[in-house]
C-alpha positions as CSV (number, residue, x, y, z in Angstrom):
1,M,0.7,-6.8,5.1
2,K,-2.4,-4.8,6.0
3,E,-0.8,-3.8,8.9
4,L,2.8,-2.1,7.3
5,V,0.8,-0.7,4.7
6,S,-1.5,1.0,7.1
7,F,1.1,2.0,9.0
8,I,3.4,3.6,6.5
9,A,0.2,5.2,4.5
10,S,-1.0,7.1,7.4
11,R,2.0,8.6,8.2
12,L,2.9,9.8,4.9
13,V,-0.6,11.8,4.4
14,D,-2.3,14.9,5.8
15,V,-5.9,12.8,6.6
16,P,-4.6,9.5,8.6
17,A,-8.3,8.9,9.3
18,A,-9.2,8.5,5.4
19,V,-6.7,5.7,4.8
20,E,-8.5,2.6,4.3
21,I,-6.9,-1.0,3.4
22,A,-8.1,-3.8,2.4
23,E,-6.7,-7.1,2.0
24,R,-7.5,-10.4,-0.5
25,E,-5.6,-13.4,-0.8
26,E,-6.1,-16.1,-3.5
27,D,-3.6,-18.8,-4.4
28,G,-1.0,-17.5,-2.6
29,M,-1.3,-13.8,-4.1
30,V,-2.5,-11.2,-1.7
31,T,-3.6,-8.0,-2.9
32,V,-3.5,-5.0,-0.9
33,E,-6.1,-2.0,-1.9
34,L,-4.9,1.5,-0.4
35,K,-7.9,4.1,-0.7
36,V,-7.2,7.8,0.7
37,A,-8.3,10.8,1.0
38,K,-8.3,12.7,-2.7
39,E,-6.1,15.5,-2.1
40,D,-3.5,13.0,-0.2
41,L,-3.2,10.7,-3.3
42,G,-0.1,12.3,-4.5
43,K,1.6,12.0,-1.5
44,I,1.0,8.2,-1.9
45,I,2.1,8.1,-5.7
46,G,4.9,10.6,-5.1
47,K,7.1,12.2,-7.9
48,Q,7.0,10.0,-11.1
49,G,5.6,7.2,-9.0
50,R,9.0,7.2,-6.5
51,T,7.0,6.8,-3.2
52,A,4.3,4.2,-4.8
53,R,7.1,1.9,-5.9
54,S,9.0,2.2,-2.7
55,L,5.6,0.7,-1.0
56,R,5.5,-1.8,-3.4
57,T,9.4,-3.0,-3.1
58,V,8.6,-3.3,0.8
59,L,5.7,-5.3,0.4
60,T,7.5,-7.2,-2.1
61,A,10.5,-8.1,0.3
62,V,8.0,-8.9,3.2
63,A,5.7,-11.4,1.0
64,E,8.8,-13.1,0.3
65,K,10.0,-14.0,3.2
66,Q,6.5,-15.3,4.0
67,E,6.8,-17.3,0.6
68,K,3.9,-15.4,-1.2
69,H,3.3,-13.0,-3.7
70,C,2.1,-9.4,-3.1
71,L,0.3,-6.7,-5.4
72,L,-0.2,-2.8,-4.0
73,E,-3.2,-1.4,-6.0
74,I,-4.0,1.9,-5.0
75,I,-7.5,3.2,-5.6
76,E,-8.7,6.8,-6.4
């Protein structure tokens, strides 16, 4: 999941080197924390949160195939 978020996020932002991703797993729940440069935060969230919601949808689909639950946290 970490690789998937990294792949997508690095292509959405202007400063791909600033993309940081941390992944934690507890009791079948995978939490992916995404941190980007301050000027790229709007690109990750998108208008009315559409891009962030789409990222979460893709992660949920991948997690369900692995019989896990996934949560994406975007860190400011």
